[in-house]
MIVO-716805 format. One record per residue (C-alpha): residue number from 1; chain; x, y, z. Coordinates in nm, 4 decimals, decimal comma. Example, Ala and Ser with C-alpha at 12.3 -4.5 7.8 and 13.67 -1.06 7.14 Angstrom:
2
    n  chain        c1        c2        c3
    1      A    1,2300   -0,4500    0,7800
    2      A    1,3670   -0,1060    0,7140
// end
This chain:
437
    n  chain        c1        c2        c3
    1      A   -2,7995   -2,0706    1,4981
    2      A   -2,4739   -2,0888    1,3037
    3      A   -2,3772   -2,4414    1,2018
    4      A   -2,0694   -2,5656    1,0214
    5      A   -2,0227   -2,9190    0,8935
    6      A   -1,6746   -3,0437    0,9752
    7      A   -1,5594   -3,3569    0,7976
    8      A   -1,4571   -3,6618    0,9924
    9      A   -1,0862   -3,6629    1,0680
   10      A   -1,0465   -3,2877    1,0925
   11      A   -0,9652   -3,1244    1,4189
   12      A   -1,2794   -3,0226    1,6085
   13      A   -1,3110   -2,6462    1,5531
   14      A   -1,6676   -2,6067    1,6839
   15      A   -1,5456   -2,4371    1,9982
   16      A   -1,3389   -2,1953    1,7951
   17      A   -1,5834   -2,0379    1,5510
   18      A   -1,5086   -1,6670    1,5153
   19      A   -1,7538   -1,3879    1,4488
   20      A   -1,5189   -1,2691    1,1781
   21      A   -1,1987   -1,3882    1,0129
   22      A   -0,9841   -1,1230    0,8444
   23      A   -0,7060   -1,2236    0,6075
   24      A   -0,4349   -0,9586    0,5881
   25      A   -0,3307   -0,6776    0,8227
   26      A   -0,2751   -0,3845    0,5898
   27      A   -0,4779   -0,0654    0,6404
   28      A   -0,8050   -0,2197    0,5170
   29      A   -0,7930   -0,5412    0,7172
   30      A   -0,6422   -0,3816    1,0273
   31      A   -0,9174   -0,1188    1,0320
   32      A   -1,1937   -0,3800    1,0117
   33      A   -1,0259   -0,5828    1,2879
   34      A   -0,9886   -0,2825    1,5151
   35      A   -1,3419   -0,1525    1,4666
   36      A   -1,5087   -0,4903    1,5224
   37      A   -1,2880   -0,5874    1,8168
   38      A   -1,3894   -0,2607    1,9822
   39      A   -1,7488   -0,3806    1,9449
   40      A   -1,6517   -0,7023    2,1286
   41      A   -1,6852   -0,9277    1,8286
   42      A   -1,4678   -1,2390    1,8279
   43      A   -1,2050   -1,1527    1,5667
   44      A   -0,9346   -1,3698    1,4091
   45      A   -0,6724   -1,1847    1,2040
   46      A   -0,4470   -1,3989    0,9832
   47      A   -0,1265   -1,2424    0,8493
   48      A    0,1169   -1,4068    0,6102
   49      A    0,4163   -1,2149    0,7452
   50      A    0,5792   -1,1777    1,0850
   51      A    0,5278   -0,9372    1,3727
   52      A    0,8938   -0,8713    1,4530
   53      A    0,9599   -0,5287    1,6022
   54      A    1,0660   -0,2828    1,3327
   55      A    1,4346   -0,2026    1,3786
   56      A    1,5176    0,0239    1,0844
   57      A    1,7718   -0,2211    0,9429
   58      A    1,8202   -0,2935    0,5740
   59      A    1,8178   -0,6711    0,6251
   60      A    1,4761   -0,6664    0,7903
   61      A    1,3358   -0,4371    0,5213
   62      A    1,4708   -0,6705    0,2539
   63      A    1,3173   -0,9815    0,4094
   64      A    0,9795   -0,8083    0,4506
   65      A    0,9605   -0,6210    0,1231
   66      A    1,2542   -0,7058   -0,1033
   67      A    1,2452   -1,0793   -0,1733
   68      A    1,2180   -1,1448   -0,5488
   69      A    0,8963   -1,3179   -0,6596
   70      A    0,7464   -1,2874   -0,3108
   71      A    0,7671   -0,9138   -0,2480
   72      A    0,9244   -0,7837   -0,5683
   73      A    0,7326   -0,8964   -0,8755
   74      A    0,8455   -0,8332   -1,2324
   75      A    0,6603   -0,7872   -1,5583
   76      A    0,8039   -0,9263   -1,8825
   77      A    0,9455   -0,5784   -1,9450
   78      A    1,1268   -0,5932   -1,6082
   79      A    0,9071   -0,3294   -1,4494
   80      A    0,9286   -0,4030   -1,0770
   81      A    0,6249   -0,3974   -0,8466
   82      A    0,6790   -0,4083   -0,4708
   83      A    0,4614   -0,5272   -0,1808
   84      A    0,5305   -0,5969    0,1873
   85      A    0,4505   -0,9090    0,3884
   86      A    0,4520   -0,8259    0,7581
   87      A    0,1991   -0,7176    1,0178
   88      A    0,0854   -0,3756    0,8989
   89      A    0,1552   -0,4582    0,5357
   90      A    0,3076   -0,1888    0,3193
   91      A    0,2359    0,0823    0,5783
   92      A    0,5578   -0,0279    0,7504
   93      A    0,7587    0,0961    0,4527
   94      A    0,5322    0,3576    0,2962
   95      A    0,5997    0,7296    0,3001
   96      A    0,2980    0,7984    0,5230
   97      A    0,1162    1,0275    0,2808
   98      A   -0,2493    1,0912    0,3699
   99      A   -0,4094    1,1785    0,0365
  100      A   -0,7845    1,2373    0,0350
  101      A   -0,9826    0,9628   -0,1409
  102      A   -1,1414    1,0252   -0,4824
  103      A   -1,4845    1,0779   -0,3252
  104      A   -1,6677    1,1554   -0,6498
  105      A   -1,5310    0,8493   -0,8256
  106      A   -1,6359    0,6184   -0,5410
  107      A   -1,9810    0,7787   -0,5197
  108      A   -2,0359    0,6880   -0,8858
  109      A   -2,0254    0,3269   -0,7699
  110      A   -2,2537    0,3810   -0,4718
  111      A   -1,9782    0,4065   -0,2116
  112      A   -1,9657    0,7149    0,0123
  113      A   -1,6883    0,7158    0,2740
  114      A   -1,6934    1,0872    0,3594
  115      A   -1,8186    1,0269    0,7153
  116      A   -1,5599    0,7560    0,7725
  117      A   -1,2785    0,9772    0,6464
  118      A   -1,3881    1,2544    0,8818
  119      A   -1,3759    1,0019    1,1670
  120      A   -1,0294    0,8867    1,0632
  121      A   -0,8949    1,2402    1,0432
  122      A   -1,0006    1,2970    1,4038
  123      A   -0,8267    0,9783    1,5178
  124      A   -0,5032    0,9875    1,3201
  125      A   -0,1991    1,2210    1,3305
  126      A   -0,2598    1,3858    0,9920
  127      A   -0,0805    1,7122    0,9096
  128      A    0,1945    1,8459    0,6829
  129      A    0,5442    1,8104    0,8247
  130      A    0,6679    2,1017    1,0303
  131      A    0,9398    2,3093    0,8668
  132      A    1,2083    2,1661    1,0914
  133      A    1,1219    1,8185    0,9599
  134      A    1,1340    1,9254    0,5952
  135      A    1,4824    1,8564    0,4651
  136      A    1,6921    2,0967    0,2559
  137      A    1,6276    1,9006   -0,0630
  138      A    1,2517    1,9072   -0,0082
  139      A    1,2645    2,2836    0,0421
  140      A    1,4865    2,3477   -0,2611
  141      A    1,2533    2,1512   -0,4890
  142      A    0,9397    2,3083   -0,3400
  143      A    1,0725    2,6651   -0,3597
  144      A    1,1844    2,6141   -0,7184
  145      A    0,8558    2,4580   -0,8297
  146      A    0,6612    2,7429   -0,6691
  147      A    0,8819    2,9997   -0,8447
  148      A    0,7865    2,8269   -1,1700
  149      A    0,4167    2,8698   -1,0907
  150      A    0,3301    2,5220   -0,9656
  151      A    0,1062    2,4659   -0,6633
  152      A    0,3737    2,2598   -0,4931
  153      A    0,2816    2,2335   -0,1274
  154      A    0,3590    2,0255    0,1820
  155      A    0,1561    1,7036    0,1794
  156      A   -0,0458    1,5682    0,4678
  157      A    0,1477    1,2958    0,6470
  158      A    0,0451    1,0240    0,8924
  159      A    0,3226    1,1095    1,1354
  160      A    0,3643    1,1651    1,5086
  161      A    0,5866    1,4637    1,4542
  162      A    0,7109    1,4820    1,8128
  163      A    0,8754    1,1425    1,7522
  164      A    1,0119    1,2242    1,4065
  165      A    1,3816    1,3112    1,3778
  166      A    1,5423    1,5551    1,1350
  167      A    1,8328    1,4271    0,9253
  168      A    1,6954    1,0723    0,9388
  169      A    1,6125    0,8408    0,6487
  170      A    1,4890    0,5334    0,8358
  171      A    1,1274    0,5962    0,7334
  172      A    1,2228    0,4305    0,4049
  173      A    1,3252    0,1037    0,5699
  174      A    1,0927    0,0960    0,8709
  175      A    1,0835    0,3650    1,1398
  176      A    1,2080    0,2210    1,4717
  177      A    1,0999    0,5310    1,6652
  178      A    0,7253    0,4979    1,6123
  179      A    0,7063    0,8284    1,4258
  180      A    0,5067    0,6961    1,1305
  181      A    0,1517    0,5780    1,1832
  182      A    0,1248    0,2211    1,0573
  183      A   -0,1584   -0,0308    1,0453
  184      A    0,0185   -0,2153    1,3275
  185      A   -0,1364    0,0363    1,5646
  186      A   -0,4855   -0,0784    1,4661
  187      A   -0,3746   -0,4421    1,4923
  188      A   -0,2454   -0,3742    1,8440
  189      A   -0,5739   -0,2062    1,9380
  190      A   -0,7670   -0,5030    1,8018
  191      A   -0,5542   -0,7421    2,0060
  192      A   -0,5995   -0,5319    2,3195
  193      A   -0,9744   -0,5651    2,2671
  194      A   -0,9607   -0,9426    2,2434
  195      A   -0,8777   -1,0169    1,8794
  196      A   -0,6623   -1,3202    1,8032
  197      A   -0,3645   -1,2449    1,5766
  198      A   -0,1955   -1,5337    1,3953
  199      A    0,1218   -1,4515    1,2004
  200      A    0,3060   -1,6574    0,9376
  201      A   -0,0357   -1,7787    0,8204
  202      A   -0,0393   -1,8182    0,4426
  203      A   -0,4069   -1,8429    0,3491
  204      A   -0,4627   -2,0612    0,0441
  205      A   -0,8371   -2,0693   -0,0127
  206      A   -1,1819   -2,0066    0,1298
  207      A   -1,3978   -2,2876    0,2664
  208      A   -1,7602   -2,2910    0,1462
  209      A   -2,0762   -2,4661    0,2555
  210      A   -2,2798   -2,4381   -0,0627
  211      A   -2,2944   -2,0676   -0,1468
  212      A   -2,1849   -1,9539    0,1995
  213      A   -1,8275   -1,8851    0,3088
  214      A   -1,7607   -2,0562    0,6424
  215      A   -1,3831   -2,0461    0,6874
  216      A   -1,0362   -2,0435    0,5365
  217      A   -0,7596   -2,2962    0,4930
  218      A   -0,4009   -2,1864    0,5425
  219      A   -0,0504   -2,3125    0,6056
  220      A    0,1556   -2,2077    0,9046
  221      A    0,5143   -2,3258    0,9262
  222      A    0,4259   -2,5728    0,6485
  223      A    0,1439   -2,7260    0,8562
  224      A   -0,2107   -2,7185    0,7079
  225      A   -0,4669   -2,5439    0,9277
  226      A   -0,8301   -2,4364    0,9011
  227      A   -1,0278   -2,1659    1,0760
  228      A   -1,4030   -2,1113    1,0744
  229      A   -1,6035   -1,7927    1,1065
  230      A   -1,9453   -1,6381    1,0544
  231      A   -1,8024   -1,3690    0,8261
  232      A   -1,4834   -1,3709    0,6175
  233      A   -1,3004   -1,0577    0,4973
  234      A   -1,0148   -1,0991    0,2496
  235      A   -0,7710   -0,8079    0,2815
  236      A   -0,4526   -0,9609    0,1448
  237      A   -0,3734   -0,6757   -0,0940
  238      A   -0,4043   -0,6096   -0,4640
  239      A   -0,2020   -0,9213   -0,5484
  240      A   -0,2714   -1,1560   -0,2558
  241      A   -0,6496   -1,1179   -0,2553
  242      A   -0,7141   -1,2207   -0,6184
  243      A   -0,4839   -1,5209   -0,5749
  244      A   -0,6891   -1,6419   -0,2760
  245      A   -1,0165   -1,5721   -0,4558
  246      A   -0,8917   -1,7415   -0,7713
  247      A   -0,7868   -2,0502   -0,5747
  248      A   -1,1389   -2,0513   -0,4284
  249      A   -1,3197   -2,0656   -0,7615
  250      A   -1,3551   -1,7020   -0,8708
  251      A   -1,2917   -1,6918   -1,2447
  252      A   -1,2687   -1,3218   -1,3311
  253      A   -1,0420   -1,1794   -1,0594
  254      A   -0,7005   -1,0306   -1,1286
  255      A   -0,7868   -0,8813   -1,4665
  256      A   -0,7670   -0,5237   -1,5949
  257      A   -0,5931   -0,3748   -1,2941
  258      A   -0,3768   -0,0719   -1,2167
  259      A   -0,0346   -0,0581   -1,0544
  260      A    0,0515    0,3155   -1,0335
  261      A    0,3794    0,3189   -1,2316
  262      A    0,6447    0,5723   -1,1428
  263      A    0,9838    0,6994   -1,2455
  264      A    1,2325    0,9078   -1,0511
  265      A    1,4356    1,2018   -1,1813
  266      A    1,7796    1,2666   -1,0304
  267      A    2,0022    1,5723   -1,0516
  268      A    2,3181    1,6804   -0,8679
  269      A    2,3602    2,0161   -0,6949
  270      A    2,6825    2,1503   -0,5489
  271      A    2,5526    2,3730   -0,2697
  272      A    2,3464    2,1228   -0,0661
  273      A    2,4671    1,8250    0,1299
  274      A    2,1878    1,6042    0,2550
  275      A    2,0331    1,2764    0,1528
  276      A    1,8673    1,1996    0,4862
  277      A    1,5177    1,3431    0,5077
  278      A    1,1515    1,2453    0,5013
  279      A    1,0514    1,1641    0,1397
  280      A    0,7324    1,2855   -0,0277
  281      A    0,7156    1,5799    0,2098
  282      A    0,5752    1,8115   -0,0586
  283      A    0,4424    1,7847   -0,4099
  284      A    0,1785    1,8654   -0,6680
  285      A   -0,1073    1,6656   -0,8205
  286      A   -0,1286    1,7354   -1,1941
  287      A   -0,4723    1,5789   -1,2265
  288      A   -0,5265    1,6868   -1,5886
  289      A   -0,2030    1,5119   -1,6853
  290      A   -0,2873    1,2045   -1,4743
  291      A    0,0202    1,2097   -1,2526
  292      A    0,1525    1,3491   -0,9282
  293      A    0,5031    1,4717   -0,8522
  294      A    0,6826    1,4903   -0,5189
  295      A    1,0302    1,5120   -0,3766
  296      A    1,1614    1,1655   -0,2965
  297      A    1,4948    1,1597   -0,1209
  298      A    1,5890    0,7954   -0,0681
  299      A    1,8549    0,6330    0,1530
  300      A    2,1932    0,5445    0,0106
  301      A    2,1320    0,1706   -0,0525
  302      A    1,8169    0,2431   -0,2544
  303      A    1,9896    0,5262   -0,4388
  304      A    2,2745    0,2962   -0,5360
  305      A    2,0256    0,0391   -0,6632
  306      A    1,8222    0,2867   -0,8677
  307      A    2,1370    0,4432   -1,0134
  308      A    2,3173    0,1198   -1,0980
  309      A    1,9979   -0,0159   -1,2551
  310      A    2,0256    0,2435   -1,5326
  311      A    2,4061    0,2096   -1,5561
  312      A    2,4805    0,5575   -1,4210
  313      A    2,7841    0,4339   -1,2321
  314      A    2,9349    0,7812   -1,2659
  315      A    2,6711    0,9082   -1,0199
  316      A    2,7129    0,6449   -0,7462
  317      A    2,9172    0,8783   -0,5249
  318      A    2,6732    1,1711   -0,5547
  319      A    2,3940    1,0604   -0,3199
  320      A    2,4319    1,3380   -0,0617
  321      A    2,4153    1,6054   -0,3350
  322      A    2,1313    1,4626   -0,5432
  323      A    1,7862    1,6176   -0,5703
  324      A    1,5180    1,3603   -0,6461
  325      A    1,1678    1,4034   -0,7912
  326      A    0,9176    1,1201   -0,8276
  327      A    0,6583    1,1107   -1,1055
  328      A    0,3742    0,8664   -1,0305
  329      A    0,1092    0,8078   -1,2955
  330      A   -0,2564    0,7057   -1,2971
  331      A   -0,2184    0,4180   -1,5409
  332      A   -0,4830    0,2647   -1,7635
  333      A   -0,6459   -0,0605   -1,6593
  334      A   -0,5072   -0,3708   -1,8241
  335      A   -0,3170   -0,6948   -1,7869
  336      A   -0,3845   -0,9987   -1,5744
  337      A   -0,2383   -1,1923   -1,2824
  338      A   -0,1402   -1,5564   -1,3003
  339      A   -0,2867   -1,8065   -1,0552
  340      A    0,0256   -1,7656   -0,8407
  341      A    0,0255   -1,3860   -0,8491
  342      A    0,2596   -1,3352   -1,1414
  343      A    0,2271   -0,9892   -1,2962
  344      A    0,1361   -0,9850   -1,6633
  345      A    0,0912   -0,6249   -1,7618
  346      A    0,2695   -0,4024   -2,0107
  347      A    0,3131   -0,0326   -1,9559
  348      A    0,0663    0,1192   -2,2015
  349      A    0,2384    0,3491   -2,4558
  350      A    0,0090    0,6345   -2,3506
  351      A    0,1061    0,5791   -1,9862
  352      A    0,4728    0,5808   -2,0793
  353      A    0,4244    0,9083   -2,2671
  354      A    0,2546    1,0559   -1,9614
  355      A    0,5412    0,9498   -1,7348
  356      A    0,7960    1,0956   -1,9749
  357      A    0,5930    1,4178   -1,9878
  358      A    0,6218    1,4312   -1,6101
  359      A    0,9919    1,3549   -1,6314
  360      A    1,0418    1,6478   -1,8700
  361      A    0,8626    1,8693   -1,6188
  362      A    1,0786    1,7302   -1,3369
  363      A    1,3930    1,7991   -1,5419
  364      A    1,2943    2,1635   -1,5804
  365      A    1,2418    2,1955   -1,2055
  366      A    1,5781    2,0310   -1,1359
  367      A    1,7553    2,2553   -1,3869
  368      A    1,5946    2,5646   -1,2339
  369      A    1,7068    2,4377   -0,8912
  370      A    2,0661    2,4323   -1,0152
  371      A    2,0995    2,0608   -1,0803
  372      A    2,3367    1,9089   -1,3352
  373      A    2,3883    1,5529   -1,4609
  374      A    2,0134    1,4866   -1,4700
  375      A    1,8922    1,1344   -1,5418
  376      A    1,5945    0,9109   -1,4747
  377      A    1,5613    0,5782   -1,2985
  378      A    1,3883    0,2680   -1,4340
  379      A    1,0139    0,2128   -1,4213
  380      A    0,8655    0,0848   -1,0950
  381      A    0,5086    0,0276   -0,9744
  382      A    0,3754    0,1155   -0,6327
  383      A    0,0116    0,0277   -0,5583
  384      A   -0,1420   -0,2710   -0,7376
  385      A   -0,5200   -0,2670   -0,7207
  386      A   -0,8482   -0,3031   -0,9026
  387      A   -0,8133   -0,6813   -0,9112
  388      A   -1,1527   -0,7484   -0,7438
  389      A   -1,3456   -0,4353   -0,8326
  390      A   -1,6627   -0,2884   -0,6878
  391      A   -1,9578   -0,3687   -0,9184
  392      A   -1,7604   -0,6587   -1,0626
  393      A   -1,6362   -0,8992   -0,7940
  394      A   -1,7942   -0,7203   -0,4959
  395      A   -2,1044   -0,5057   -0,4507
  396      A   -2,1263   -0,1639   -0,2876
  397      A   -2,1037   -0,3293    0,0562
  398      A   -1,7839   -0,5055   -0,0573
  399      A   -1,9656   -0,8405   -0,0489
  400      A   -1,8897   -1,1073   -0,3074
  401      A   -2,1475   -1,3296   -0,4769
  402      A   -2,1079   -1,5715   -0,1851
  403      A   -2,2825   -1,5091    0,1440
  404      A   -2,0634   -1,3879    0,4317
  405      A   -1,7585   -1,3240    0,2095
  406      A   -1,6185   -0,9709    0,1720
  407      A   -1,3095   -0,7969    0,0352
  408      A   -1,1466   -0,4822    0,1761
  409      A   -0,8205   -0,3624    0,0255
  410      A   -0,6876   -0,2003   -0,2938
  411      A   -0,8413   -0,4848   -0,4936
  412      A   -1,1887   -0,3315   -0,4750
  413      A   -1,0993    0,0125   -0,6151
  414      A   -1,3006    0,0205   -0,9395
  415      A   -1,0965    0,2612   -1,1522
  416      A   -0,7391    0,3694   -1,2096
  417      A   -0,6061    0,5420   -0,8998
  418      A   -0,2622    0,7020   -0,9095
  419      A   -0,2714    0,8299   -0,5501
  420      A   -0,1444    0,7088   -0,2114
  421      A   -0,4313    0,4766   -0,1046
  422      A   -0,3912    0,4463    0,2735
  423      A   -0,6588    0,6920    0,3831
  424      A   -0,9028    0,5537    0,1251
  425      A   -0,8538    0,2008    0,2589
  426      A   -0,9041    0,3118    0,6182
  427      A   -1,2313    0,4745    0,5128
  428      A   -1,3440    0,1605    0,3303
  429      A   -1,2497   -0,0497    0,6328
  430      A   -1,4521    0,1681    0,8677
  431      A   -1,7516    0,1571    0,6353
  432      A   -1,7353   -0,2217    0,6037
  433      A   -1,7005   -0,2651    0,9807
  434      A   -2,0201   -0,0648    1,0321
  435      A   -2,1988   -0,2882    0,7835
  436      A   -2,0719   -0,6071    0,9489
  437      A   -2,1582   -0,4958    1,3010
// end
């Protein structure tokens, strides 16, 4: 029988002990919640952000993913790293790219998610965008890259293409039409199967009874709360998870991590007018050079920000004529996080050289595509992870050194990544749910 000692003076929670408490509703946590709720387990999902309906407005996107020091974190070199705090996590604002996991790398660490990925591919709307949904800038870049001998192809997307609209750029700031698959769908399924979803719940630390995790403490609307469960899964993301673990006594979390740095190359063409299309529709993975390249048309407000950031004020009026190529690199592990989630990592000189190598390649593609006035944006980082690695903080079942305490998000990825992680995290979530059930 499962017993929890509750100190005198605390609210009586004995009637509200969950089979599982999941902290965070990104693709990892949402998958675990959905799978276990389907098996009729009593699930509590705690999410720091809100569950407001996505409206495709800049203000909402800013409050969910653009607040400095909450969502936008800066290194000492002013490299910006972005994360989202809302139900569904960063899948609300991602570009819905379904990249296959690095199966061989994970198998080295005793983790095989091939069956789970096959399951996910049967359940999710994964396919390259149809031609009518590929914008003119995507096609110009792809055709040019192919003419130059690159294997530049449409990428698999997590998109309900019958709901997707041509000449639309709202996928960047939250699709209000339901065209992108997001982790909110799994959260909704979990709730329909009896899971309890609590938003605006900022989890601070894990509650232990000896060497066993028995609950979490959190603040909601500034009020301290506690919740108790038989199993605890921390899925608060590559930054949030190590902060919670660190506050709970883990000493070695948040060290030697990756953050997938990227730069963007811009170039103006005279014969195309666009600027509103699905980004990352096609690209190429240069695995030997440790980076990937894709088209990345961005909406006007983001374009203005990227362009002003590097003082190219002469290009501010050129958005609708600008071809854009992203270079995202598989960076070397390094750095550390502060106890409050501050990012302390320098861009390794070798990583910077790799990004600039990719930028030179992007420049050649843009020139061949007829672009002039080519320039690059500032350095940004996309996917922080490796902050609670497999075979370091967790074992092959994603269990920590404490009984009943697990982690399932980008934190557990044991090596540098450099790829869109969503499908990998869904696979890890499915695998963990099988273990917990």
